[in-house]
C-alpha positions in Angstrom: -16.8 -20.7 -16.8 -19.2 -21.2 -14.0 -17.3 -24.2 -12.6 -14.3 -21.5 -12.4 -16.2 -18.8 -10.8 -17.5 -21.2 -8.1 -14.1 -22.6 -7.3 -12.6 -19.1 -7.1 -15.7 -17.6 -5.0 -15.3 -20.9 -2.7 -11.5 -20.3 -2.4 -12.4 -16.3 -1.2 -14.6 -17.6 1.5 -12.4 -20.1 2.7 -9.7 -17.7 3.0 -11.5 -15.3 4.4 -12.7 -17.8 7.4 -8.9 -18.3 8.0 -8.3 -14.6 8.2 -11.4 -14.3 11.0 -10.0 -17.3 12.8 -6.4 -16.3 13.2 -3.9 -17.0 15.6 -1.7 -14.1 16.4 2.0 -13.6 18.1 2.1 -10.3 19.8 5.4 -8.4 20.1 5.5 -5.8 22.6 1.5 -5.7 22.9 -1.5 -7.6 24.5 -3.9 -8.7 21.3 -7.4 -9.5 21.2 -8.4 -11.7 18.6 -11.9 -12.2 17.2 -14.2 -10.2 14.7 -12.3 -7.3 15.7 -8.6 -7.6 16.2 -7.5 -5.2 19.3 -3.6 -3.9 20.1 -3.6 -2.2 23.4 -1.6 1.1 24.0 2.0 0.8 25.3 5.5 2.2 24.8 7.2 1.5 21.7 6.2 0.3 18.6 4.0 -3.2 18.6 3.1 -5.8 16.2 0.9 -9.0 16.3 2.2 -11.4 13.4 -0.5 -13.5 12.1 0.8 -17.3 12.3 1.8 -19.5 9.6 1.1 -16.5 7.3 3.6 -15.4 4.4 3.3 -12.6 1.8 5.2 -11.6 -1.1 3.2 -9.5 -3.3 -0.4 -9.1 -3.8 -3.4 -7.1 -2.1 -3.8 -6.8 1.7 -7.5 -5.2 2.9 -8.8 -4.2 6.0 -10.9 -2.0 7.9 -9.0 0.1 10.8 -9.7 2.8 13.6 -7.5 4.9 15.6 -8.1 7.7 17.2 -7.9 11.9 17.2 -5.3 12.1 19.8 -2.1 14.1 18.7 0.9 11.9 18.9 -1.1 9.0 20.5 -2.5 7.1 17.2 -0.4 5.3 14.5 -2.2 2.6 13.2 -1.1 0.3 10.2 0.2 -3.1 8.6 3.5 -4.6 8.4 4.7 -7.0 5.5 7.9 -9.0 4.7 8.6 -9.5 8.2 12.0 -11.3 8.5 12.1 -10.6 12.3 10.5 -8.6 14.9 12.7 -5.7 13.9 13.0 -6.1 10.0 9.6 -5.7 8.0 8.3 -3.0 5.9 4.9 -1.1 7.0 2.4 1.2 5.8 0.8 3.3 8.6 -1.7 5.9 9.2 -1.7 9.0 11.8 -5.5 9.7 12.1 -4.5 13.0 14.4 -3.6 14.4 11.1 -6.3 13.6 8.7 -8.5 16.9 9.2 -5.8 19.4 10.7 -6.0 22.8 8.8 -2.1 23.0 8.6 -1.0 21.6 5.0 2.0 20.5 6.9 0.7 18.1 9.0 -1.8 16.5 6.7 0.9 15.9 4.6 2.1 13.4 7.3 -1.2 11.6 7.3 -0.1 8.5 5.6 3.6 6.9 6.1 6.0 3.9 4.4 8.6 2.8 6.6 11.2 -0.3 6.1 12.9 -1.5 9.4 15.4 -1.2 10.7 17.5 0.9 8.2 14.3 3.1 7.1 12.6 4.6 10.0 10.1 7.6 9.4 12.6 10.0 11.0 15.3 9.5 8.3 12.9 9.2 5.6 11.2 12.5 6.4 14.7 14.0 6.8 16.3 12.7 3.7 13.6 12.2 1.4 10.6 15.0 2.2 7.3 14.1 1.0 8.2 11.0 -0.6 7.5 8.3 1.6 4.5 9.9 3.3 1.4 11.9 2.4 -2.0 13.4 3.0 -5.1 11.1 2.8 -8.8 12.5 1.9 -9.5 15.0 4.4 -13.2 13.8 5.0 -12.1 10.3 6.6 -13.3 10.7 10.0 -10.0 10.0 12.2 -12.4 8.7 15.2 -14.2 6.1 13.0 -13.4 3.0 10.7 -12.0 3.6 7.3 -11.0 1.2 4.5 -7.5 0.3 3.3 -5.9 -1.5 0.6 -2.4 -1.9 0.0 -1.2 -3.5 -3.2 2.5 -4.7 -3.4 4.5 -5.4 -6.4 8.2 -6.6 -7.0 9.6 -3.2 -6.1 6.3 -1.0 -5.5 3.9 -0.6 -2.8 0.7 1.8 -3.1 -2.0 2.4 -0.4 -5.3 3.2 -1.0 -8.1 4.8 1.9 -11.7 4.5 1.0 -10.9 3.6 -2.8 -8.7 6.8 -3.1 -4.8 6.2 -3.6 -3.1 8.2 -1.1 0.6 6.7 -1.6 2.9 5.0 -4.0 6.4 4.2 -3.1 9.4 2.3 -4.1 10.0 -0.4 -1.6 13.4 -0.2 0.4 13.6 -3.4 2.2 15.9 -6.1 0.5 13.2 -8.6 1.6 10.9 -9.8 -1.0 8.4 -11.8 1.1 7.7 -12.7 5.1 5.4 -12.5 7.8 2.4 -9.9 8.0 0.6 -8.5 11.0 -1.0 -5.7 12.4 1.4 -2.9 13.5 1.1 0.3 16.0 3.6 2.9 16.8 4.8 4.4 20.0 2.1 5.0 22.3 -1.0 3.5 20.3 -3.3 1.4 20.6 -5.6 0.2 17.7 -8.6 -2.0 16.0 -8.8 -4.0 12.9 -11.4 -6.0 11.0 -12.4 -7.6 7.7 -8.9 -8.7 6.8 -8.3 -10.1 3.3 -5.2 -11.1 1.5 -5.0 -12.3 -1.7 
């Protein structure tokens, strides 16, 4: 049993080392890689794919930071990427975390499956099903911890240990690339990525 525990621990350390020394391929962004991954602000959505990483199901964890600026902070993570325009993503709108209006707070976390299911279509056809609010004590200008759990047909998101969204996956792809994602006009920062 001890041998198994040591082997498992060794594997986790090794994988985390790979995550901190990752090579990125940025799309519509400049990416700075190091202990903190940074994507700059630019028009349109952007993603920095992690080279040579494929993901089908499991858990993705990271710390993330956006900013409390209306319509200028969409930060998250993409998975099941087939190419630069076909992928699933879960992202956050920090500028909605602590607003008094319940309607805006309910747009704090969002699932999308591109190209067919962008946020506008999902909000119009399925209001409240693919987005939700998060714990309003989450500071929109500070780091917060995210865990995304993906199964064969579902994805759940947790912020600082509290589940905030569970959705049925809409994309037909079940495996693919993973990467750091930002929305239109947004920059973002990530650290401590773990995928298992």
